[in-house]
C-alpha positions, 0 to 999 in steps of 0.5 A, spaced: 096 914 294 102 918 294 102 923 298 102 931 294 109 934 296 108 941 298 109 946 293 115 951 295 116 957 290 124 959 290 125 966 292 133 965 292 133 969 285 129 976 288 133 977 292 127 980 297 130 982 304 128 987 310 130 989 316 127 988 323 130 990 330 137 991 327 136 984 324 137 983 317 133 977 313 133 974 307 127 972 303 129 964 301 122 960 299 115 961 300 110 955 302 103 957 300 099 951 302 103 953 309 103 959 308 109 960 311 116 963 309 123 960 310 129 966 311 136 967 312 137 972 319 143 976 318 146 980 324 152 985 322 153 982 315 154 975 318 149 969 318 146 967 325 140 961 322 135 959 317 129 959 320 121 960 318 116 965 319 108 964 317 108 969 311 102 975 315 109 977 320 112 979 312 112 987 311 106 989 307 110 992 300 114 983 300 107 981 302 105 984 294 112 982 290 111 975 294 104 974 292 102 980 287 094 977 287 
């Protein structure tokens, strides 16, 4: 049997961002199966890298926008 691919929800159009320790994080995608988000990190307007964060590490207001129930 074929293996099911993990479902990713694109968040680029929502333009969700948050600041933490002088670094700006922009949400790119969310994987409900692994409960993680892919984010792009920016410092002084320059992109540093893209990384994956656990969903639980997001600020509460962003969690409500990404997963409204």
